[in-house]
C-alpha positions as CSV (number, residue, x, y, z in Angstrom):
1,M,95.6,83.4,104.2
2,E,98.8,83.9,102.5
3,K,98.1,81.5,99.7
4,T,98.9,84.2,96.6
5,K,101.9,86.4,97.0
6,H,102.5,89.9,95.9
7,T,103.7,90.0,92.4
8,G,105.8,93.2,93.1
9,P,105.9,96.6,91.2
10,I,104.6,96.8,87.4
11,K,105.8,99.3,84.9
12,L,103.8,102.5,83.7
13,P,103.0,102.6,80.0
14,K,105.5,104.6,78.0
15,K,103.0,106.1,75.1
16,P,101.1,109.1,76.5
17,D,97.1,109.1,76.3
18,P,96.1,112.6,75.5
19,S,92.3,111.5,76.3
20,L,93.4,111.7,80.1
21,W,94.9,115.3,79.7
22,V,93.3,118.1,81.5
23,S,95.1,120.8,79.3
24,K,97.3,121.2,76.6
25,V,98.9,124.2,78.4
26,P,101.9,122.7,79.9
27,F,102.3,122.3,83.6
28,G,98.8,123.6,84.6
29,L,100.0,127.2,84.1
30,G,97.4,129.9,85.1
31,K,95.4,126.9,87.2
32,I,95.1,126.8,90.9
33,K,96.9,123.6,91.5
34,P,100.4,122.6,93.8
35,H,103.4,123.9,92.5
36,H,105.5,120.8,93.3
37,I,108.9,122.2,92.2
38,R,108.6,125.5,94.1
39,D,107.7,123.4,97.0
40,T,110.6,120.8,96.5
41,M,113.2,123.8,96.0
42,K,111.6,125.4,99.5
43,V,112.3,122.1,101.3
44,V,115.9,121.5,99.8
45,W,116.4,125.5,101.4
46,E,115.1,124.4,104.6
47,N,117.4,121.7,104.8
48,K,120.4,123.4,103.5
49,D,122.2,123.2,106.8
50,N,121.8,119.1,106.6
51,L,121.3,118.0,103.0
52,P,123.6,114.9,103.1
53,Y,121.6,113.5,105.8
54,A,118.1,114.7,104.6
55,T,119.6,112.9,101.1
56,R,120.1,109.4,103.1
57,I,116.9,109.7,104.8
58,L,115.1,110.2,101.6
59,T,116.9,107.5,99.7
60,K,117.3,104.8,102.3
61,G,114.8,105.4,104.9
62,V,111.2,104.1,104.8
63,C,108.8,107.3,104.3
64,D,107.6,108.7,107.8
65,G,104.5,110.3,106.1
66,C,101.5,108.7,104.7
67,A,101.1,104.9,105.2
68,L,101.5,104.0,101.2
69,G,104.8,102.4,102.3
70,V,107.7,104.1,100.1
71,Q,111.0,102.7,100.5
72,G,114.0,104.8,99.8
73,L,112.4,106.4,96.5
74,H,110.7,103.1,95.5
75,D,107.5,101.2,96.6
76,Q,106.0,97.8,95.8
77,T,103.1,99.3,93.2
78,L,105.1,100.9,90.4
79,V,108.7,100.9,88.9
80,G,110.2,103.8,89.0
81,P,110.9,106.8,92.0
82,H,108.1,108.1,94.1
83,I,108.5,111.2,96.4
84,C,105.6,113.8,97.3
85,T,105.5,117.0,99.2
86,T,104.2,115.4,102.1
87,R,107.3,113.5,103.0
88,L,109.2,116.3,102.1
89,N,107.4,118.7,104.3
90,V,108.1,116.1,107.2
91,L,111.8,115.7,106.2
92,R,112.6,118.8,108.2
93,L,111.6,117.3,111.7
94,N,114.4,114.9,111.0
95,T,117.0,117.3,110.0
96,M,116.5,120.0,112.3
97,K,119.2,120.8,115.1
98,A,118.4,121.1,118.7
99,M,116.6,124.0,120.2
100,K,118.8,127.0,121.5
101,P,118.6,127.2,125.5
102,D,117.2,130.6,125.4
103,I,114.3,129.0,123.4
104,L,113.9,126.0,125.6
105,H,113.9,128.0,128.7
106,A,111.9,131.1,127.6
107,D,108.7,132.5,129.6
108,I,106.0,130.2,129.3
109,D,104.1,133.0,128.0
110,E,106.1,133.7,124.9
111,L,105.9,130.1,124.2
112,R,102.2,130.2,124.6
113,N,101.9,132.5,122.0
114,M,103.4,130.6,119.2
115,S,101.2,128.4,116.9
116,S,102.2,124.9,116.4
117,T,103.4,125.7,113.0
118,E,106.0,128.2,114.6
119,L,107.0,125.8,117.4
120,R,107.7,123.1,114.7
121,K,110.6,125.3,113.3
122,L,112.3,126.3,116.3
123,G,114.3,122.7,116.7
124,R,114.2,119.5,118.4
125,I,114.2,118.8,122.3
126,P,117.8,118.1,123.2
127,Y,117.4,116.9,126.9
128,P,114.7,116.6,129.5
129,L,112.6,119.2,130.8
130,I,110.1,119.8,134.0
131,R,108.1,122.5,134.9
132,R,106.2,122.8,138.1
133,P,103.3,124.9,139.1
134,G,104.0,128.5,139.4
135,E,107.3,128.1,137.6
136,R,107.6,130.6,134.4
137,K,110.2,128.3,132.6
138,F,111.1,124.7,131.8
139,K,114.3,123.4,133.8
140,R,116.8,121.1,132.6
141,I,117.0,117.8,134.7
142,S,118.6,114.7,134.1
143,W,117.2,111.5,132.8
144,D,117.5,109.4,135.7
145,E,115.4,112.5,137.8
146,A,112.7,112.5,135.0
147,M,112.2,109.0,135.0
148,D,112.3,108.4,138.7
149,T,109.5,111.3,139.3
150,I,107.4,109.5,136.7
151,A,108.5,106.1,138.3
152,D,107.5,107.2,141.9
153,K,104.3,108.7,140.7
154,I,102.9,105.5,139.2
155,K,104.1,103.4,142.3
156,S,101.8,105.8,144.3
157,I,98.6,105.5,142.5
158,D,96.4,102.9,141.3
159,P,97.2,101.5,137.8
160,K,93.7,102.5,136.7
161,Q,94.6,106.2,137.5
162,Y,97.5,106.3,134.5
163,A,97.2,106.0,131.0
164,F,99.6,106.1,127.7
165,Y,99.0,107.3,124.2
166,L,101.0,107.2,121.5
167,T,100.6,109.3,118.0
168,S,101.5,108.1,115.0
169,R,104.6,110.6,114.5
170,G,106.7,108.0,112.7
171,I,106.6,105.9,115.5
172,T,107.8,102.6,114.5
173,N,106.3,98.8,115.3
174,E,109.1,98.3,117.8
175,S,107.8,101.2,120.1
176,Y,104.1,100.6,119.7
177,Y,105.1,97.0,121.1
178,V,107.1,97.4,123.7
179,A,104.6,100.4,124.8
180,A,101.7,98.0,125.0
181,K,103.8,95.4,126.9
182,V,104.9,97.9,129.3
183,S,101.4,99.4,130.1
184,R,100.3,95.8,130.9
185,F,103.6,95.0,132.8
186,L,102.6,98.1,135.1
187,G,99.3,96.9,135.3
188,T,97.2,99.2,133.2
189,N,95.3,98.5,130.1
190,N,94.6,102.4,129.5
191,I,97.0,102.5,126.5
192,D,95.6,103.9,123.2
193,N,96.9,105.3,120.0
194,A,96.3,108.0,117.2
195,S,93.7,105.7,115.1
196,R,91.3,106.1,117.8
197,I,90.4,109.4,116.0
198,C,90.9,108.4,112.4
199,H,90.5,104.6,111.5
200,S,89.2,102.6,114.5
201,P,85.7,102.2,112.9
202,S,87.5,100.3,110.2
203,K,88.7,97.7,112.3
204,T,85.8,97.2,114.3
205,A,83.6,96.9,111.1
206,L,86.1,94.7,109.0
207,T,86.2,92.6,112.0
208,R,82.7,91.7,112.6
209,S,81.9,91.9,108.8
210,V,84.5,89.8,107.4
211,G,87.1,88.8,110.3
212,I,90.1,91.2,109.4
213,G,91.5,94.3,110.9
214,A,93.7,95.6,107.7
215,S,93.0,96.1,104.1
216,S,92.0,93.0,101.9
217,C,93.9,94.1,99.1
218,N,96.8,96.0,97.8
219,Y,97.4,99.2,95.9
220,L,98.3,97.1,92.9
221,D,94.7,96.0,92.8
222,W,93.7,99.4,91.9
223,I,95.5,99.2,88.6
224,G,93.1,97.2,86.1
225,T,90.0,96.8,88.3
226,D,86.8,97.7,86.7
227,V,85.9,100.2,89.2
228,L,87.9,102.0,92.0
229,V,85.5,103.6,94.7
230,F,87.1,106.6,96.8
231,W,84.4,106.8,99.8
232,G,84.7,110.1,102.1
233,S,88.7,109.8,100.9
234,V,91.0,112.7,99.4
235,A,93.9,110.4,98.9
236,A,95.4,112.9,96.2
237,N,95.7,115.5,99.2
238,N,96.3,112.9,101.9
239,Q,98.2,110.6,100.3
240,P,99.7,112.3,97.1
241,V,102.0,109.3,95.9
242,S,98.6,107.3,95.4
243,T,97.7,110.1,92.5
244,K,100.4,107.9,90.4
245,Y,98.4,104.7,91.3
246,M,95.3,106.1,89.9
247,Y,97.1,107.4,86.8
248,A,98.2,103.9,86.2
249,A,94.5,102.6,86.8
250,K,93.3,105.1,84.5
251,R,95.7,104.1,81.7
252,K,94.2,100.5,82.4
253,G,90.6,101.4,82.1
254,T,89.6,101.5,85.5
255,K,86.9,103.6,86.4
256,I,87.4,105.9,89.3
257,I,84.3,107.4,91.3
258,M,84.3,109.6,94.1
259,I,81.7,110.1,96.8
260,N,82.0,113.2,99.1
261,P,79.7,116.0,99.8
262,Y,82.6,118.4,98.3
263,Y,83.7,118.0,94.6
264,E,87.3,117.8,95.6
265,P,89.2,119.2,92.9
266,S,92.5,117.2,93.7
267,M,90.4,114.1,93.0
268,D,89.2,115.5,89.9
269,K,92.3,116.6,88.0
270,Y,95.8,116.1,89.3
271,W,99.2,117.1,87.9
272,V,101.3,113.9,89.0
273,P,104.9,115.4,89.3
274,S,106.9,111.8,88.7
275,V,104.9,111.2,85.5
276,P,106.2,113.2,82.5
277,E,103.0,113.4,80.6
278,S,100.9,114.2,83.8
279,A,103.3,116.5,84.8
280,L,103.1,118.5,81.9
281,F,99.2,118.0,81.1
282,G,97.7,116.7,84.1
283,T,95.4,113.8,84.5
284,K,91.5,113.4,84.6
285,I,91.1,111.3,87.8
286,A,87.5,110.8,88.6
287,D,85.2,109.8,86.0
288,D,82.0,110.5,88.1
289,V,81.1,112.3,91.1
290,Y,78.2,111.3,94.0
291,Q,77.8,114.3,96.0
292,V,76.2,112.5,99.3
293,N,75.1,114.6,102.1
294,I,77.4,114.7,105.5
295,G,76.5,111.6,107.1
296,G,74.1,110.1,104.3
297,D,76.4,107.6,103.1
298,I,74.4,104.7,104.9
299,A,71.4,105.7,103.1
300,F,73.1,106.1,99.7
301,M,74.4,102.4,100.1
302,H,71.2,101.4,101.3
303,G,69.5,102.9,98.0
304,V,72.4,101.2,95.8
305,M,71.4,97.9,97.4
306,K,67.5,98.7,96.9
307,H,68.3,99.2,93.4
308,W,69.9,95.7,93.2
309,F,67.1,94.0,94.7
310,E,64.7,95.7,92.3
311,M,67.1,94.5,89.5
312,E,67.2,91.3,90.9
313,E,63.3,91.1,90.8
314,K,63.4,91.5,86.8
315,E,66.2,89.2,86.5
316,H,68.1,86.7,88.8
317,G,71.8,87.4,88.8
318,S,71.8,90.8,87.0
319,A,73.3,92.4,90.3
320,I,74.1,90.1,93.0
321,D,76.8,87.4,92.7
322,H,74.5,84.7,94.2
323,S,77.1,81.8,94.1
324,F,79.6,83.9,96.0
325,V,76.8,84.8,98.7
326,L,75.6,81.3,98.8
327,E,78.9,80.0,99.7
328,H,80.6,82.5,101.5
329,V,78.2,85.2,103.2
330,N,75.6,85.0,106.1
331,G,72.8,87.1,106.9
332,F,71.5,87.7,103.2
333,E,67.5,87.6,103.9
334,E,67.9,89.8,107.0
335,L,69.9,92.5,105.0
336,R,66.8,92.1,102.1
337,E,64.5,92.7,104.5
338,K,66.0,95.9,106.4
339,V,67.1,97.6,102.9
340,T,63.7,97.0,100.7
341,A,61.5,98.5,104.0
342,Y,63.0,101.8,103.3
343,D,61.0,103.8,100.8
344,W,62.8,105.7,98.0
345,A,61.7,109.4,99.6
346,Q,63.5,108.4,102.6
347,L,66.7,107.2,101.1
348,E,66.6,110.3,98.8
349,R,66.1,112.8,101.5
350,T,68.6,111.7,103.8
351,S,71.5,110.7,101.3
352,G,70.6,113.9,99.2
353,L,70.7,111.9,96.0
354,S,68.1,111.2,93.6
355,K,67.1,107.5,92.9
356,E,68.1,108.2,89.5
357,R,71.6,109.0,90.6
358,I,71.8,106.3,93.3
359,G,70.7,103.6,90.5
360,E,73.6,105.0,88.1
361,L,76.2,103.7,90.6
362,A,74.1,100.6,91.5
363,E,74.3,99.7,87.5
364,I,78.0,100.7,87.3
365,L,78.6,98.4,90.2
366,A,76.6,95.5,89.0
367,K,78.0,95.4,85.5
368,S,81.6,95.4,87.1
369,T,83.3,92.2,87.5
370,S,85.8,93.8,90.1
371,G,85.9,96.5,92.2
372,V,87.9,98.1,95.2
373,F,86.3,100.2,97.8
374,V,88.5,102.8,99.3
375,W,87.8,105.2,102.2
376,S,89.1,107.2,105.0
377,M,87.7,109.6,107.6
378,G,84.7,110.9,105.6
379,L,83.2,107.4,106.6
380,T,85.0,106.9,109.9
381,Q,84.3,110.0,112.0
382,H,80.5,109.9,112.6
383,R,78.9,108.4,115.7
384,F,77.8,105.5,113.1
385,G,81.3,105.1,111.6
386,T,81.2,101.6,112.1
387,D,77.9,101.0,110.4
388,N,79.2,103.4,107.6
389,I,82.1,100.8,107.0
390,S,80.0,97.5,107.4
391,Q,77.7,99.0,104.7
392,V,80.8,99.0,102.5
393,A,81.5,95.4,103.3
394,N,77.8,94.8,102.4
395,L,78.3,95.9,99.0
396,A,81.4,94.2,98.5
397,L,80.3,90.7,99.7
398,L,77.1,91.2,97.6
399,R,78.9,91.3,94.4
400,G,82.0,89.0,95.4
401,F,84.7,91.8,95.8
402,L,86.7,90.1,98.2
403,G,89.8,87.9,98.4
404,R,90.8,88.1,94.7
405,K,92.8,90.2,92.2
406,H,91.6,93.6,91.6
407,C,89.1,93.3,94.6
408,G,88.9,94.6,98.0
409,L,88.2,96.6,101.0
410,M,90.8,99.2,101.6
411,P,91.0,101.9,104.8
412,I,93.8,103.9,103.6
413,R,95.7,105.0,106.5
414,G,97.0,108.6,106.5
415,H,100.3,107.8,108.6
416,S,102.8,105.3,108.3
417,G,102.7,104.4,112.0
418,V,99.2,103.7,112.6
419,Q,98.6,100.5,110.6
420,G,100.8,98.8,113.1
421,S,99.9,100.2,116.5
422,G,96.7,98.2,117.0
423,E,98.5,95.3,115.4
424,M,101.4,95.7,118.3
425,G,98.6,95.9,121.2
426,A,98.9,99.6,121.8
427,D,95.2,99.8,122.2
428,P,92.8,99.2,124.9
429,F,90.8,96.4,122.9
430,S,93.8,94.7,121.4
431,L,97.0,92.7,122.2
432,P,99.9,91.9,120.0
433,G,98.3,89.5,117.1
434,G,94.5,90.2,117.9
435,A,91.8,91.3,120.1
436,I,91.7,91.2,124.1
437,N,89.6,87.8,124.8
438,E,90.4,84.7,126.9
439,E,92.4,82.9,124.2
440,G,94.4,86.2,123.2
441,R,95.2,87.0,126.8
442,K,96.6,83.5,127.3
443,R,98.5,83.3,124.5
444,V,100.3,86.7,125.0
445,E,100.7,85.8,128.7
446,E,102.9,82.9,127.8
447,V,105.3,85.0,125.9
448,W,105.3,87.7,128.2
449,G,105.6,85.7,131.4
450,F,103.3,87.9,133.6
451,D,99.4,88.1,133.8
452,I,97.7,90.8,131.9
453,P,94.9,93.2,133.8
454,E,91.7,91.8,132.7
455,W,89.9,94.9,133.4
456,Q,88.7,97.1,130.2
457,G,91.0,100.1,129.4
458,D,89.7,103.6,128.5
459,I,89.8,104.9,125.0
460,V,91.9,108.4,124.8
461,G,88.6,110.6,124.8
462,V,87.4,109.2,128.1
463,S,91.1,109.1,129.7
464,L,90.9,112.9,129.2
465,E,87.6,113.2,130.7
466,N,88.8,111.0,133.7
467,A,91.2,113.8,134.6
468,L,87.7,115.9,135.7
469,L,87.0,113.0,138.2
470,P,86.5,113.4,142.0
471,E,90.3,113.0,143.5
472,E,89.0,109.9,145.3
473,H,87.7,108.0,141.9
474,E,89.6,104.7,141.4
475,R,89.5,106.1,137.5
476,K,90.7,109.4,138.3
477,L,93.3,110.3,135.7
478,K,96.8,111.4,137.6
479,L,99.5,110.6,135.2
480,Y,99.2,110.8,131.3
481,Y,102.2,109.7,129.4
482,M,102.1,111.1,125.9
483,S,104.5,109.8,122.9
484,G,103.7,112.5,120.7
485,G,100.0,113.9,120.2
486,N,98.3,117.4,120.5
487,F,94.7,117.1,121.7
488,L,94.3,120.7,121.9
489,E,94.2,120.5,118.2
490,T,92.9,116.8,117.5
491,M,90.0,116.5,120.1
492,P,86.9,118.3,119.9
493,D,86.3,121.2,122.1
494,P,89.6,122.5,122.5
495,D,88.9,124.5,125.9
496,F,87.3,121.4,127.6
497,V,90.6,119.5,126.5
498,K,92.7,122.1,128.0
499,D,90.6,121.6,131.5
500,C,91.6,117.7,131.4
501,L,95.3,118.6,130.7
502,E,95.6,120.8,133.3
503,N,93.9,118.6,136.0
504,V,96.5,115.7,135.5
505,D,99.0,115.5,138.3
506,I,101.8,114.9,136.0
507,R,101.7,115.1,132.4
508,V,104.5,113.4,130.0
509,H,105.4,114.7,126.5
510,Q,107.8,112.2,125.1
511,D,108.3,114.2,121.5
512,I,110.8,115.5,119.4
513,I,109.5,118.8,119.2
514,F,107.2,121.4,121.2
515,N,103.8,121.8,120.6
516,T,101.1,123.9,122.1
517,S,99.7,121.3,124.6
518,T,103.4,121.4,125.8
519,F,102.8,124.5,127.6
520,V,99.5,123.7,129.6
521,D,100.0,123.7,133.2
522,A,99.7,120.2,135.4
523,K,99.1,120.2,139.0
524,E,102.5,118.6,139.8
525,A,104.5,119.0,136.8
526,V,104.8,118.7,133.0
527,I,107.9,116.4,132.0
528,V,109.3,116.7,128.4
529,L,111.4,113.6,127.4
530,P,113.5,114.0,124.1
531,A,112.8,111.1,121.6
532,M,114.7,109.6,118.6
533,T,113.2,109.8,115.0
534,R,113.0,106.3,113.3
535,Y,116.0,107.0,111.5
536,E,117.9,107.6,114.7
537,Q,116.7,104.4,116.3
538,P,119.5,101.9,116.7
539,G,118.8,98.9,115.4
540,G,116.6,100.3,113.0
541,G,112.7,100.0,112.9
542,T,110.0,98.7,111.0
543,S,106.7,100.4,110.0
544,T,103.5,98.6,108.3
545,S,101.9,100.0,105.4
546,T,98.0,100.4,104.4
547,E,98.6,97.1,102.2
548,R,100.0,95.1,105.2
549,M,103.8,95.5,103.9
550,V,106.2,95.7,106.8
551,Y,109.2,97.6,105.8
552,F,112.5,97.7,107.6
553,S,113.9,101.4,107.9
554,P,117.5,101.1,109.0
555,E,119.4,103.5,111.5
556,I,120.9,106.3,109.2
557,K,124.1,108.0,109.8
558,G,123.8,111.6,110.7
559,P,123.7,114.0,113.4
560,R,122.2,113.1,116.7
561,I,120.1,115.2,119.1
562,G,121.8,115.9,122.4
563,E,120.3,113.4,125.0
564,A,117.4,112.0,123.1
565,R,116.7,108.0,123.2
566,S,114.8,105.8,121.1
567,E,111.1,105.6,122.3
568,W,111.0,101.9,123.4
569,E,114.0,102.2,125.5
570,I,112.8,104.8,127.5
571,Y,109.3,102.7,127.9
572,V,111.8,99.7,129.0
573,D,113.7,102.0,131.5
574,L,110.4,103.1,133.0
575,A,109.3,99.8,133.7
576,K,112.5,98.8,135.2
577,R,112.4,101.6,137.5
578,V,108.9,101.0,138.9
579,K,109.1,97.1,139.1
580,Q,112.9,96.4,139.8
581,E,112.1,92.9,141.0
582,D,110.7,91.9,137.5
583,S,112.9,94.0,135.4
584,Y,114.2,90.7,133.4
585,L,110.6,90.2,132.2
586,I,110.5,93.5,130.2
587,D,114.4,93.9,129.1
588,F,115.4,94.1,125.7
589,K,119.0,93.9,124.5
590,D,118.4,95.9,121.3
591,A,115.8,96.2,118.5
592,Y,116.5,93.2,117.2
593,A,115.3,91.1,120.3
594,V,112.3,93.2,120.2
595,R,111.4,92.1,116.8
596,D,112.4,88.3,117.8
597,E,109.8,88.9,120.6
598,I,106.7,90.2,118.2
599,A,107.2,87.5,115.8
600,L,106.2,85.2,118.6
601,A,103.5,87.5,120.2
602,A,101.9,88.5,117.0
603,P,101.6,85.1,114.7
604,N,100.9,87.6,111.9
605,Y,104.1,89.0,112.1
606,N,106.3,86.1,111.9
607,G,108.8,87.2,109.7
608,I,109.8,90.6,111.1
609,Q,112.6,88.9,112.9
610,H,114.3,88.8,109.5
611,L,114.1,92.2,108.9
612,K,117.8,93.6,109.3
613,E,119.0,95.4,106.1
614,S,117.8,98.2,104.0
615,G,115.2,96.8,101.7
616,D,113.8,94.2,103.9
617,L,110.2,93.7,103.8
618,F,107.1,91.3,104.0
619,Q,103.7,91.3,103.7
620,W,101.7,89.7,106.3
621,G,98.6,87.7,105.1
622,G,99.6,87.4,101.7
623,A,98.2,89.4,98.4
624,W,94.9,89.4,99.7
625,L,92.9,88.6,103.0
626,C,89.9,86.4,102.9
627,E,91.5,84.6,99.7
628,G,88.8,82.8,97.9
629,G,86.1,84.3,99.7
630,I,87.1,82.5,102.9
631,C,86.9,84.8,105.9
632,P,88.9,84.3,109.1
633,T,85.5,84.2,111.1
634,A,84.1,81.4,113.3
635,D,82.3,79.6,110.2
636,G,84.8,81.1,107.4
637,K,81.9,83.4,105.9
638,G,81.5,86.9,105.8
639,N,78.5,88.7,107.4
640,L,76.0,90.8,106.1
641,I,75.3,93.4,108.7
642,A,71.8,94.9,108.6
643,V,72.4,98.7,109.6
644,E,69.7,101.1,110.7
645,L,69.3,104.4,108.5
646,P,71.0,107.1,111.2
647,E,69.0,110.2,111.9
648,R,70.5,113.2,110.2
649,R,70.1,115.7,113.1
650,K,69.9,118.9,110.8
651,P,66.7,121.1,110.9
652,E,65.4,122.4,107.7
653,G,67.4,125.7,106.6
654,H,70.2,124.6,108.8
655,F,73.5,123.2,108.0
656,Y,75.5,120.2,108.8
657,V,79.2,120.8,109.4
658,T,82.2,118.6,108.9
659,T,85.7,119.4,109.0
660,R,88.7,118.8,106.1
661,R,92.4,119.1,105.6
662,G,94.1,121.7,103.6
663,K,98.1,122.0,102.9
664,Q,98.9,120.1,106.2
665,F,99.6,116.5,107.2
666,N,97.5,115.3,110.1
667,S,97.4,118.3,112.5
668,M,100.7,119.8,111.0
669,I,99.8,122.7,108.8
670,Y,102.2,123.7,106.1
671,G,100.7,126.6,104.7
672,E,97.8,129.1,105.1
673,K,96.2,128.3,101.3
674,D,94.9,125.3,100.4
675,P,96.8,124.9,96.7
676,F,94.0,122.9,95.2
677,N,91.1,125.5,95.7
678,D,92.9,128.4,97.1
679,A,91.0,128.4,100.3
680,D,92.6,129.9,103.3
681,R,92.4,128.3,106.7
682,Y,89.5,130.4,107.8
683,D,87.5,130.1,104.6
684,V,84.0,128.3,105.1
685,L,83.3,126.3,101.8
686,M,79.6,126.5,100.9
687,N,77.3,126.0,97.8
688,K,76.5,129.4,96.1
689,E,72.9,128.9,96.0
690,D,73.0,128.3,100.0
691,G,74.6,131.6,100.0
692,K,71.8,133.4,97.9
693,T,69.1,131.7,100.0
694,H,70.9,133.5,103.3
695,E,72.0,136.5,101.6
696,I,75.6,135.9,101.7
697,K,78.1,136.9,99.1
698,E,81.5,135.3,98.5
699,G,84.2,136.8,100.8
700,D,81.6,137.9,103.2
701,A,82.7,137.5,107.0
702,I,80.5,134.8,108.3
703,V,79.8,133.2,111.9
704,V,79.3,129.3,111.9
705,Y,77.9,128.3,115.2
706,N,76.1,126.0,117.7
707,K,75.8,125.6,121.3
708,Y,79.2,124.1,121.3
709,G,81.0,127.0,120.0
710,S,81.4,129.3,116.9
711,F,83.8,129.9,114.0
712,N,84.3,133.2,112.2
713,G,85.3,133.0,108.6
714,R,84.6,134.2,105.1
715,A,82.4,132.2,102.7
716,K,83.9,130.7,100.0
717,F,81.8,129.3,97.2
718,V,82.4,125.7,96.0
719,P,80.4,122.6,94.6
720,I,79.4,121.6,97.6
721,K,76.3,119.7,98.4
722,S,73.6,122.2,99.3
723,G,72.8,122.2,103.3
724,N,76.4,121.3,103.9
725,V,79.5,123.4,104.8
726,E,83.2,122.4,105.5
727,V,85.8,124.3,107.5
728,H,89.2,123.3,108.1
729,W,90.6,121.1,111.0
730,P,91.9,121.9,113.9
731,E,90.6,125.5,113.4
732,G,86.6,124.2,113.2
733,N,87.0,122.2,116.1
734,P,85.2,124.3,118.8
735,L,82.0,123.7,116.8
736,I,82.5,119.9,117.5
737,P,80.5,118.5,120.5
738,K,82.6,116.7,123.3
739,G,82.3,113.4,124.6
740,V,80.1,111.8,121.8
741,Y,81.7,108.8,120.9
742,E,81.1,106.2,118.2
743,Q,79.4,103.4,120.1
744,F,81.5,100.1,118.8
745,A,85.0,101.7,118.1
746,G,85.1,104.6,120.3
747,I,85.8,107.5,117.4
748,P,84.7,111.2,118.4
749,E,81.9,112.5,116.2
750,Y,83.4,115.1,114.2
751,N,80.2,116.2,112.2
752,T,77.3,118.3,113.7
753,A,74.7,120.6,112.8
754,V,75.1,124.6,112.8
755,I,73.6,128.0,112.0
756,V,75.3,130.2,109.1
757,E,75.0,133.8,109.4
758,K,76.5,136.9,108.3
759,A,78.8,138.3,110.8
760,E,77.0,141.6,110.9
761,T,73.8,140.0,111.5
762,Y,75.3,137.8,114.2
763,Y,76.9,140.4,116.1
764,A,74.2,143.0,115.8
765,Q,72.1,140.9,117.4
766,K,74.5,139.4,120.2
767,D,73.4,141.7,123.1
768,T,69.8,140.8,122.5
769,K,69.4,137.2,123.3
770,Y,69.0,136.5,119.6
771,V,72.0,133.9,119.1
772,E,71.0,132.3,122.4
773,K,67.1,131.9,120.8
774,R,68.8,130.8,117.4
775,V,70.6,128.1,119.2
776,E,67.6,126.7,121.3
777,E,65.5,126.7,118.1
778,L,68.4,124.6,116.3
779,E,68.4,122.1,119.6
780,M,64.6,122.1,119.5
781,E,64.3,121.1,116.1
782,I,67.2,118.5,116.1
783,S,65.4,116.9,119.3
């Protein structure tokens, strides 16, 4: 690794290209599209009380939005300024003033009646709070009282009975690292992070396929690759600055392919606000769209490879890079046997695409000399998510799209914090610098100076479920310490999650703002600790982008919130109170000392200790992981994984549902209308022909339901694959089954079979056991 260095940002062409224009009507007037200028003015108005500080954050800080890695207003991909509405929307979280006492100490039911969007606007948490059973309000307490209460509880219970969780809310590598160290210092491996419910299968699959746990390439490789494939990823919505990279790729002749059940309008046409030509006339992005069934991706990829093997029978080398496979790949014959065993009818039925359409993509990839595959939650949030990603890796390995310019595998990250979370060891399966195994444990123990517990820690979903175990059970969750996060709005079955949260003795919410989960009762106490943002952290902090760039974000001069403290410092304080006699093992004098130790504990991060000034950065692993086709596996080769075709558990005549994002950033909703399709939060996106079949008209009140729950909404006809529907997340979470986890990575399943009916039919039959019978039929047909 690290043979070739990243070459740095390139310039966009100056001459316009009218062939890419969406319309000659300037600014997309009259079309459904984001209104960037209006949204920017709204953000300016929201931050009017703190504009100088907001400006310094935007121009000096590293973006705390998605993981594209914009430092100030610049990145390492394209010359010129970059800013997006996602970052602007998050900005107010950093510039808000403290909540007023009458809000902080309002009656708990008043707070419970507020949505997360409303709570987010109330202001920052200024000092520690506690609420015990029967108390109607939060009470102010000192830091000492708060930390001693938590420490005393930890000392009184088994290490398997408490757990730590860190969200991706702008949290720095330093905080992830210290939390990972503190949890093991305290004797528990129960620590997890937000990537468990987004990209954990990506890391697991890439590790077994090519020996890496991160993107093998850069955004720069998008620009000029023959083909750029977005698989289950709506980057234009979730990582808006990436549209500038797509624009640059189009100008270089790159063919962009979208694979998704829904013909996402934001990936079809986009008005890139920071590119004058695109801002005026828009840019056609996707050259083709393959509308696959929800859960049909593995069948689709099997079909692509089956077509390749048929091409090879006619002409050797017409589809597969045999020299690359021979020198750098294992498992070729096993994969060919698995793929060719499936018949076309089965692959067509499961994928939802015809043999001819599958063959079209196969031919495009076969004729391409380079390709980059990008994916997101559309591939990962399945009970077979790891197999989904290994299939993508199979395609890349067969074509040799790995370890060189304009080629690679990229799990694009949705938040600036998550890439570093597992790499810092805030994960039940990881330690800083690698997986938990005998070698890794000994290596890190030498740096830390204490023994790391050897038992397997629990993933976040299991930790929650453990709250409902009998009192005497050794893994009964009695204390849950959470840095950010709102499981009521991110995990399946919110009612069940609420029961879990209520059955914890002490729940700690270390955060900058309130969310709806803050107000759920606990058996002994709910403790709220005020945290600093990354821009307030003394000594600055670092974050790792999707492309493995480690950026330094300096402490930025500005107002500070009451008693808020740096997150990593809070963890150290707790550890010292629990194990005073060994406190020297966990002490850090400042953020620079944390980075010095990260460089020792995580070898890939050697260089982080030198990041001290605004603009400092480095990329671990070099420009391309697996450079030259050599993978960091036992034998240096990539592994083709022969995966089974998953059963698509949807009876004929019913639907498969998945969740999608609208005008939001992760679980934070910023608007009731999706600016790309004008859908509101309770619209059910469905195919027009499906509507006719079920006598549903656009705008009809409908109910989507199964045995897990129901969702009341209105039909909105969009170009989505027949037999599939989409609802917004988290509103649609009651439909998703609890306790269903992917076997390799532990990601929750976010897709399931449902019945869709007109509301009048559903409610008219509600008292006749009709609904119960329909659900029984659904379950019987699935079984």
